[in-house]
C-alpha positions as CSV (number, residue, x, y, z in Angstrom):
1,M,101.6,52.6,99.4
2,R,100.8,54.5,102.3
3,L,102.8,57.5,100.7
4,L,100.2,57.0,97.2
5,L,97.3,56.8,99.3
6,F,98.3,60.4,101.2
7,A,99.4,62.0,98.1
8,S,96.4,60.9,95.7
9,A,94.0,62.2,99.2
10,F,95.8,65.8,99.3
11,I,95.8,65.9,95.4
12,L,92.0,65.4,94.8
13,T,91.5,67.9,97.9
14,S,94.0,70.5,96.6
15,C,92.0,70.6,93.5
16,G,88.4,70.5,95.3
17,G,89.4,73.4,97.3
18,G,90.3,75.2,94.2
19,R,87.3,74.8,92.7
20,V,85.3,75.6,95.5
21,A,87.8,78.6,96.1
22,E,87.2,79.9,92.0
23,L,83.0,79.0,92.6
24,E,83.4,81.5,95.3
25,R,85.3,84.1,93.0
26,E,82.5,83.3,90.5
27,N,79.7,84.2,93.5
28,V,81.3,87.1,94.7
29,R,81.9,88.5,90.5
30,L,78.1,87.9,90.2
31,T,76.8,89.7,93.2
32,E,78.6,92.9,92.3
33,Q,76.9,92.9,89.1
34,L,73.9,91.9,90.5
35,Q,74.1,94.3,92.7
36,K,75.9,96.8,90.2
37,A,72.3,96.0,87.6
38,S,70.5,97.0,90.5
39,N,71.6,100.2,91.1
40,F,71.7,101.6,88.1
41,D,68.1,100.3,88.3
42,R,67.3,102.6,91.4
43,Q,69.4,105.6,89.2
44,Q,67.0,105.3,86.8
45,Q,63.9,104.9,88.6
46,C,65.2,108.1,90.1
47,A,66.5,110.3,87.5
48,A,62.3,109.5,85.8
49,A,61.0,110.4,89.1
50,S,63.3,113.6,89.7
51,R,61.8,114.6,86.2
52,A,58.4,114.2,87.2
53,E,58.8,116.2,90.6
54,F,60.6,119.6,88.4
55,E,57.3,119.2,86.0
56,A,54.8,119.0,87.8
57,Q,56.5,122.0,90.2
58,R,56.2,124.2,87.0
59,W,59.7,126.0,88.0
60,V,59.8,128.8,85.8
61,S,62.5,128.5,82.4
62,D,65.4,129.9,84.0
63,A,65.8,126.2,86.3
64,S,67.4,123.0,86.3
65,F,67.5,119.8,88.7
66,T,70.1,117.6,89.1
67,D,68.7,114.1,90.9
68,H,71.0,111.6,92.3
69,F,69.6,108.2,94.1
70,N,71.9,107.9,97.2
71,K,73.5,104.4,97.8
72,K,74.1,104.7,101.3
73,M,70.9,106.4,102.5
74,N,69.0,104.6,99.5
75,R,67.2,107.4,98.8
76,C,66.5,109.7,96.0
77,F,67.2,113.2,96.0
78,I,66.7,116.3,93.7
79,L,68.4,119.7,94.1
80,V,66.3,122.6,92.2
81,M,68.4,125.5,91.2
82,A,66.3,128.5,89.6
83,Y,67.1,131.9,88.9
84,E,64.8,135.5,89.4
85,N,66.0,138.3,88.0
86,R,64.0,141.0,89.9
87,K,63.8,144.1,88.1
88,P,63.0,147.9,90.1
89,P,60.0,148.4,91.0
90,A,60.5,145.5,93.1
91,I,61.0,145.9,96.8
92,E,64.8,144.2,96.6
93,P,66.1,144.2,93.0
94,G,68.4,142.0,91.4
95,I,69.8,138.7,90.4
96,Y,68.4,135.7,93.2
97,T,69.3,132.1,93.6
98,H,66.7,129.5,94.7
99,T,68.5,126.4,96.1
100,I,65.9,123.4,97.3
101,L,67.3,120.4,98.3
102,S,64.3,117.0,98.2
103,D,63.7,113.4,98.7
104,V,61.8,112.6,96.1
105,M,59.7,109.8,96.8
106,E,59.8,111.0,100.0
107,K,58.2,114.7,99.3
108,T,61.0,115.6,102.2
109,T,62.6,118.9,101.8
110,Y,65.7,118.9,103.8
111,A,67.5,122.5,102.6
112,R,65.4,125.5,101.0
113,S,67.6,128.8,100.4
114,V,67.6,132.0,98.4
115,R,70.7,133.6,98.0
116,S,71.2,137.1,96.0
117,W,74.3,137.3,93.7
118,N,74.9,141.3,95.4
119,K,74.3,140.3,99.0
120,G,74.5,136.5,100.0
121,I,72.3,134.2,101.1
122,V,69.0,135.9,102.3
123,D,67.5,133.4,103.6
124,C,68.4,129.3,104.7
125,R,66.9,126.2,106.0
126,L,68.0,123.0,106.5
127,T,65.3,120.6,107.9
128,L,66.8,116.6,109.3
129,P,64.4,114.3,109.3
130,N,62.4,114.4,113.3
131,M,64.7,117.3,114.1
132,P,64.4,121.1,114.4
133,E,64.5,123.6,111.7
134,K,68.0,125.0,111.6
135,T,69.4,128.7,109.8
136,C,72.3,129.0,107.8
137,T,74.1,132.0,106.7
138,T,76.6,131.5,104.9
139,G,76.3,129.5,101.4
140,N,79.2,127.5,102.2
141,E,77.3,126.0,105.0
142,L,74.6,125.4,102.9
143,D,76.8,123.4,100.5
144,A,77.9,121.5,103.1
145,F,75.4,120.4,104.1
146,V,73.6,119.3,100.8
147,K,77.1,117.3,99.8
148,P,76.4,114.5,101.3
149,Y,72.8,113.8,100.0
150,M,74.5,114.6,96.4
151,E,77.8,112.7,96.5
152,Q,77.3,109.4,97.9
């Protein structure tokens, strides 16, 4: 009789434990879905805000942008690339690429550069919040600075 009671209690506990584990898995799944939906909403808001910021700046026709909501930093970034063809009699004729990385919501510029197609980096300034401005001298240095903002 004691063995039967023990077995019954064991079976009931095991079934209850299985149900709890199943509910915990369901809770994890629903939390992940909610997080994905929230990230999607933030990505959509970032895209809309980036487009509005890009259009407000009235860039020349040879400009484009990429927006990115960085989940790790919980920030919306815009990377603008503008191309300029300086023709003679300009002081330094040539084709130039302007690159600007900004936080869209904070209206903060993190990187600003001008790159000549035949001379390389002409001007490059990198700025982290609450840090002094730093200059860069190569495209690789600029790209390495921009990468963590636009990939995570």
